[in-house]
C-alpha positions in Angstrom: 28.0 -106.9 -31.5 25.5 -109.5 -32.9 28.1 -112.3 -32.5 28.3 -111.5 -28.8 24.6 -111.0 -28.3 24.3 -107.2 -28.2 22.0 -105.0 -30.3 21.8 -101.5 -28.9 24.0 -99.5 -31.2 24.1 -95.7 -30.9 26.0 -93.5 -33.4 26.9 -90.0 -32.5 26.9 -87.6 -35.5 28.3 -90.2 -38.0 30.3 -89.0 -40.9 27.9 -90.5 -43.4 24.4 -91.9 -43.6 23.7 -95.6 -43.3 24.0 -96.3 -47.1 24.2 -99.3 -49.3 27.9 -99.9 -48.7 27.3 -99.9 -44.9 24.5 -102.3 -45.3 26.6 -104.6 -47.5 29.4 -104.6 -44.9 27.0 -105.5 -42.1 26.6 -109.0 -43.5 24.1 -110.9 -41.3 23.8 -108.0 -38.8 21.7 -105.7 -40.9 19.0 -105.8 -38.2 21.4 -104.1 -35.7 22.5 -101.5 -38.2 19.0 -100.7 -39.3 17.9 -100.2 -35.7 20.9 -98.1 -34.8 20.0 -94.9 -32.9 21.6 -91.8 -34.4 22.2 -88.8 -32.1 23.5 -85.4 -32.9 25.9 -85.2 -29.9 27.3 -87.1 -27.0 24.9 -85.7 -24.4 21.9 -87.0 -26.4 23.6 -90.4 -26.6 24.5 -91.1 -23.0 22.3 -88.6 -21.1 20.3 -91.3 -19.4 23.2 -93.6 -18.5 24.3 -94.1 -14.9 27.7 -95.6 -15.8 29.8 -94.8 -18.9 33.2 -96.4 -19.7 35.2 -94.8 -22.4 37.7 -96.9 -24.4 41.2 -95.6 -24.8 44.7 -97.0 -25.3 46.5 -93.8 -24.4 47.4 -92.6 -20.9 46.1 -89.1 -20.1 47.6 -86.3 -18.0 44.6 -86.2 -15.6 43.9 -89.5 -14.1 40.7 -91.5 -14.7 39.9 -94.7 -12.9 41.3 -97.3 -15.4 39.8 -100.7 -15.8 41.1 -103.5 -18.0 38.5 -105.0 -20.4 37.7 -107.9 -18.1 37.3 -105.8 -15.0 35.2 -103.3 -16.9 33.0 -106.0 -18.2 32.3 -107.2 -14.7 31.5 -103.7 -13.5 29.2 -103.1 -16.4 27.4 -106.4 -15.9 26.9 -105.6 -12.2 25.4 -102.2 -13.0 22.8 -103.3 -15.6 20.1 -103.8 -13.0 20.4 -100.1 -11.9 19.7 -98.6 -15.3 21.2 -97.9 -18.7 25.0 -98.2 -19.1 27.3 -97.4 -22.1 30.6 -98.4 -23.6 31.9 -95.4 -25.5 34.3 -95.7 -28.4 35.8 -92.8 -30.3 36.4 -92.5 -34.1 38.9 -94.8 -35.7 41.6 -92.2 -36.3 41.8 -90.3 -33.1 39.8 -92.1 -30.4 38.1 -90.2 -27.6 39.1 -86.7 -26.7 39.7 -85.6 -23.1 36.5 -83.6 -23.2 34.6 -86.8 -24.2 36.3 -88.8 -21.5 35.2 -86.1 -19.0 31.7 -87.6 -19.4 32.9 -91.1 -18.4 33.1 -92.8 -15.0 36.1 -94.8 -16.0 38.5 -95.5 -18.8 38.6 -99.0 -20.3 41.7 -100.4 -22.0 42.7 -103.7 -23.5 46.0 -105.1 -22.1 48.3 -105.5 -25.0 52.0 -105.3 -26.0 53.2 -102.0 -24.7 55.6 -101.7 -27.6 52.7 -102.1 -30.1 49.3 -101.6 -28.7 47.5 -100.5 -31.9 44.0 -102.0 -32.4 41.5 -100.8 -34.9 38.0 -99.9 -33.7 36.3 -103.1 -34.8 38.8 -105.2 -33.0 38.5 -103.2 -29.8 34.7 -103.4 -29.9 34.9 -107.2 -30.5 37.3 -107.8 -27.6 35.4 -105.8 -25.1 32.1 -107.2 -26.2 33.5 -110.7 -25.8 34.6 -109.9 -22.2 31.2 -108.5 -21.5 29.4 -111.6 -22.8 31.6 -113.8 -20.5 30.8 -111.5 -17.5 27.0 -111.7 -18.2 27.1 -115.5 -18.5 28.9 -115.8 -15.1 27.6 -112.8 -13.2 25.0 -113.6 -10.5 22.2 -111.0 -10.5 23.1 -108.3 -7.9 20.7 -107.2 -5.3 18.6 -104.1 -6.3 20.1 -100.8 -5.4 18.4 -98.6 -2.8 18.5 -95.6 -5.1 19.1 -95.5 -8.9 22.4 -94.0 -10.1 22.5 -90.4 -11.1 22.3 -90.2 -14.9 24.9 -88.6 -17.1 22.5 -85.7 -17.8 21.9 -85.2 -14.1 25.6 -85.1 -13.5 26.1 -82.5 -16.2 23.4 -80.3 -14.6 25.1 -80.8 -11.2 28.5 -79.7 -12.6 26.8 -76.5 -14.0 25.2 -75.9 -10.6 28.5 -76.6 -8.8 30.4 -74.1 -11.0 27.8 -71.4 -10.5 28.0 -71.9 -6.7 31.8 -71.8 -6.6 31.8 -68.7 -8.8 29.1 -67.1 -6.5 31.3 -67.5 -3.4 34.5 -66.4 -5.2 36.1 -69.8 -4.7 37.2 -70.0 -8.4 38.3 -67.4 -10.9 35.9 -67.1 -13.8 38.9 -66.9 -16.2 40.6 -70.0 -14.8 37.7 -72.2 -13.8 38.1 -74.9 -16.4 41.1 -76.7 -14.9 39.6 -77.1 -11.4 36.2 -78.0 -12.7 37.7 -80.8 -14.7 39.4 -82.1 -11.6 36.1 -81.9 -9.7 34.4 -83.8 -12.5 36.9 -86.6 -12.1 36.3 -86.6 -8.4 32.5 -86.9 -8.6 32.6 -89.3 -11.6 34.8 -91.7 -9.5 32.2 -91.4 -6.7 29.4 -92.8 -9.0 26.7 -90.8 -7.2 23.1 -92.1 -6.8 20.1 -89.8 -7.2 19.7 -89.4 -3.4 23.3 -88.3 -3.0 22.8 -86.0 -5.9 19.8 -84.3 -4.3 21.7 -83.9 -1.0 24.7 -82.2 -2.8 22.5 -79.9 -4.9 20.6 -79.0 -1.7 23.9 -78.1 0.0 24.9 -76.0 -2.9 21.6 -74.1 -2.9 21.9 -73.5 0.8 25.6 -72.3 0.6 25.0 -70.2 -2.5 21.3 -69.2 -2.7 20.1 -68.9 -6.3 22.9 -71.0 -7.7 20.5 -73.7 -8.7 18.8 -71.5 -11.2 20.2 -71.6 -14.7 20.6 -68.1 -16.3 18.5 -67.3 -19.3 20.0 -68.5 -22.7 21.1 -65.0 -23.7 23.1 -64.6 -20.4 24.9 -68.0 -20.6 
């Protein structure tokens, strides 16, 4: 990260503390490691982000928008003026789960030999950081957006509202709602809603299913 000029590292529920061994391995980038933000869950880590790209080498059964590393870097560079963005990497052994990718607007992959596409986490981060550095050097500042993008946290609240509304009008079966809700998440994640569009959609849901905008008390969830 430091080699490519980036310093905002966020760790989600790391397996161990930042100990002496980690500090020794950080070499000349101890400042980035020491300033790393540690969050207990993914929601806390990306809740304020308007665009999230999740890194994965594996194809998934449900389609995400897929961007190669160079295209993704250009997209990220063009979105920085709108608010926080994130590049999300999973653990070394298993990568990101489908549930974690549900929170992403796109999947980013590194074009590689299809017969042997194994990359360790450090290599993947380095390659994508390199492409992002190139994009930032060459990218002209985009014009300011009319409305800021809806944050990941706002999208999560919208999906809760949408599910309550669909249940309220008997459009989905409570016992089988997960599959269709995941497909709807894909749809709206691809749309990359801004806050004005989000307000319109939530207003529509409240009009079509009165009361659906109110979250039930914790003991009823």
